[in-house]
KETINU-660989 format. One line per 3 residues: their letters; for each residue x, y negated, z of C-alpha. Coordinates in Angstrom, 3 decimals. Last residue first. Example, Ala and Ser with C-alpha at 12.3 -4.5 7.8 and 13.67 -1.06 7.14 Angstrom:
KETINU-660989
SA	13.670:1.060:7.140 | 12.300:4.500:7.800
end
This chain:
KETINU-660989
LME	92.397:-107.969:89.713 | 89.107:-107.111:91.449 | 87.521:-105.082:88.630
KIY	90.758:-103.134:88.214 | 90.625:-102.094:91.873 | 87.122:-100.701:91.352
EAS	88.419:-98.715:88.382 | 91.072:-97.261:90.675 | 88.623:-94.601:91.877
IAH	88.526:-93.971:95.610 | 90.604:-91.303:97.343 | 89.339:-88.991:100.067
TTQ	91.162:-86.476:102.250 | 91.037:-82.750:102.791 | 92.914:-80.192:104.880
HLT	91.269:-80.890:108.207 | 92.372:-82.746:111.313 | 89.935:-85.674:111.077
MPD	87.597:-84.299:113.766 | 90.572:-84.158:116.132 | 90.510:-88.002:116.306
IGG	94.136:-89.055:116.596 | 95.588:-91.612:119.032 | 97.596:-88.977:120.886
LSI	94.429:-86.946:121.310 | 91.286:-89.051:120.974 | 87.802:-87.768:121.785
GGA	84.374:-89.266:121.072 | 85.345:-90.357:117.582 | 82.955:-88.361:115.471
GKP	79.234:-89.155:115.360 | 79.079:-89.136:111.597 | 81.769:-86.891:110.177
VYS	85.169:-88.440:109.376 | 86.632:-87.485:105.994 | 90.316:-88.249:105.980
GIL	91.673:-91.401:104.425 | 91.316:-94.064:101.743 | 93.910:-92.965:99.213
MGV	93.840:-95.046:96.063 | 92.854:-93.940:92.590 | 93.740:-93.443:88.938
LMN	97.026:-95.325:88.611 | 98.436:-93.919:85.396 | 101.597:-91.966:84.603
NYI	99.582:-88.826:83.782 | 97.922:-88.915:87.217 | 98.954:-91.173:90.074
IPS	97.119:-91.826:93.364 | 98.402:-95.000:95.038 | 98.643:-94.987:98.852
GSQ	96.388:-97.520:100.619 | 95.884:-95.400:103.736 | 98.995:-93.254:103.984
GPR	99.921:-94.606:107.421 | 96.815:-92.974:108.936 | 97.998:-89.454:107.998
SQI	96.580:-87.287:105.247 | 95.757:-83.589:105.141 | 95.784:-82.361:101.562
NLV	93.331:-80.769:99.163 | 92.203:-84.084:97.697 | 88.521:-85.023:97.530
INK	87.871:-87.436:94.696 | 85.792:-90.573:94.874 | 83.381:-92.465:92.639
MKI	81.174:-94.962:94.469 | 77.410:-95.101:94.968 | 76.247:-98.499:96.229
GAR	73.323:-98.848:98.658 | 75.518:-100.276:101.408 | 77.735:-97.200:101.153
EIL	77.090:-94.147:99.028 | 79.812:-91.639:98.223 | 79.796:-89.934:94.839
VKA	82.011:-86.869:94.698 | 84.640:-85.151:92.575 | 86.025:-82.069:94.282
GVN	89.188:-80.237:95.310 | 91.702:-82.241:93.302 | 95.099:-80.689:93.857
ANQ	97.821:-82.426:95.806 | 101.436:-83.501:95.364 | 103.081:-85.583:98.057
QTL	105.881:-88.129:97.761 | 107.068:-89.916:100.879 | 108.507:-93.376:101.502
VMR	109.863:-93.257:105.058 | 109.335:-96.137:107.491 | 108.653:-94.585:110.898
GYN	107.104:-97.233:113.191 | 104.282:-95.057:114.494 | 101.794:-96.649:112.064
CHP	104.471:-95.950:109.446 | 103.925:-92.209:109.826 | 102.595:-91.281:106.392
YGF	104.355:-94.011:104.342 | 102.984:-93.578:100.844 | 103.248:-91.997:97.427
LVV	100.606:-89.838:95.784 | 100.792:-87.334:92.954 | 97.847:-85.620:91.238
EEG	97.263:-81.986:90.358 | 94.246:-80.594:88.534 | 91.815:-78.233:90.254
VKI	88.717:-80.372:89.658 | 89.192:-82.333:86.450 | 90.475:-85.889:86.098
SDL	89.273:-87.965:83.142 | 86.823:-90.132:85.085 | 89.062:-90.881:88.078
SST	89.963:-94.335:86.796 | 92.690:-96.362:85.033 | 95.175:-98.998:86.175
ILR	98.349:-98.838:84.100 | 101.459:-98.159:86.190 | 104.255:-100.395:84.927
SSA	103.954:-102.474:88.081 | 104.364:-106.231:88.303 | 106.820:-108.736:89.766
SGS	105.873:-112.431:89.769 | 106.623:-113.440:93.342 | 104.733:-115.682:95.765
SKL	102.637:-112.753:96.920 | 98.937:-112.058:96.517 | 96.844:-109.385:98.195
VCI	93.955:-107.294:96.902 | 92.033:-105.354:99.564 | 89.871:-102.341:98.788
DHI	87.546:-100.408:101.108 | 84.817:-100.058:98.435 | 82.291:-101.669:100.800
PDF	84.925:-103.699:102.663 | 85.907:-105.634:99.503 | 88.551:-108.303:100.152
EAV	90.129:-110.395:97.401 | 93.147:-112.723:97.529 | 94.543:-111.855:100.967
ELP	97.917:-113.510:101.404 | 101.222:-111.678:101.523 | 104.513:-112.757:103.055
FCK	107.829:-111.111:102.141 | 109.723:-109.142:104.756 | 113.410:-108.279:104.830
RNN	114.575:-105.435:107.032 | 116.394:-105.230:110.364 | 115.431:-101.854:111.836
IST	117.703:-99.484:109.937 | 117.970:-96.163:111.801 | 115.604:-94.296:109.446
DQF	118.151:-94.326:106.614 | 116.429:-92.875:103.554 | 118.515:-90.287:101.727
EQI	118.232:-91.152:98.040 | 115.925:-89.438:95.527 | 113.251:-92.123:96.059
TEM	115.290:-94.458:93.879 | 117.184:-97.725:94.391 | 116.507:-97.670:98.072
DNL	116.919:-100.371:100.735 | 113.246:-100.775:101.621 | 111.375:-104.058:101.603
VIA	108.600:-104.743:104.096 | 105.463:-106.281:102.620 | 103.830:-109.031:104.624
LKK	100.696:-110.024:106.536 | 100.703:-112.903:109.041 | 96.924:-113.404:109.159
ENG	94.173:-111.437:107.412 | 92.832:-109.694:110.503 | 89.783:-107.571:109.617
AIV	91.553:-104.306:110.340 | 94.413:-104.887:107.888 | 94.421:-101.212:106.943
HAA	90.613:-101.105:106.658 | 90.784:-102.936:103.324 | 92.894:-100.251:101.682
SVF	95.893:-101.676:99.860 | 96.668:-103.535:96.654 | 99.417:-105.946:95.587
YGP	99.441:-108.928:93.217 | 102.421:-110.941:91.981 | 102.070:-110.005:88.329
KES	98.902:-107.977:87.574 | 99.988:-104.366:87.008 | 99.626:-103.782:90.729
LFV	102.307:-103.432:93.410 | 101.475:-101.000:96.187 | 100.533:-101.206:99.864
TGL	100.786:-98.521:102.556 | 99.884:-98.761:106.229 | 100.123:-100.980:109.301
LSF	103.765:-101.485:110.239 | 104.298:-103.975:113.074 | 106.862:-106.700:112.499
NHG	109.529:-108.450:114.521 | 110.805:-112.008:114.963 | 107.396:-113.226:116.169
EIR	104.887:-110.528:115.244 | 104.628:-110.255:111.463 | 101.931:-107.805:110.366
AIP	103.067:-105.052:108.050 | 102.372:-103.438:104.691 | 104.722:-100.593:103.854
FVI	105.899:-100.478:100.263 | 105.144:-98.795:96.932 | 106.281:-100.329:93.616
KSI	110.035:-100.822:93.938 | 110.502:-97.395:95.561 | 108.488:-95.964:92.639
DSF	111.264:-97.030:90.257 | 112.507:-93.663:89.034 | 109.229:-91.870:89.685
IM	107.341:-93.007:86.599 | 105.969:-89.607:85.624
end
């Protein structure tokens, strides 16, 4: 598994607010030079003043200093936006690329383990790159706007900051975390900004093949 340089592939995506920034979710570098990917809902329909926030790690094995507030940001511009598949492709001025080959969920079997990297609590301002391992609980087709899309259900409870996290299997990018399943009609109650209906041990990830089509 390509864990040695994951801190140079997965970042928080933020919105610049004057001299500060507000963390929104997770974004990752794609195999296409200069292009990043996140979930479309992370930017909430506002494409202005987006940026990646750089961490100060060489590897994820280091202790991450949560007291550092002054970090470098690099602007991102939306290149492609697909609200149906919930995918957003963003372009930077750089030419870096990821060694993770973009694949799909086709070869994954129910019960197998995948790895995801993201920033679970970045929407609360906590910038900590976190690895989680999860088993595939199901392979499902989800229909939206008349289109059926390949997803997997992961046996893990996700946090809002993980939206846009890459799902890795056999050193390949196979999916992207979208978020917890929210039943129709949910959202009537909010406790600390969280819908209790999302507090279950499963989350959805969409197949990376749809990302590949957009790059």
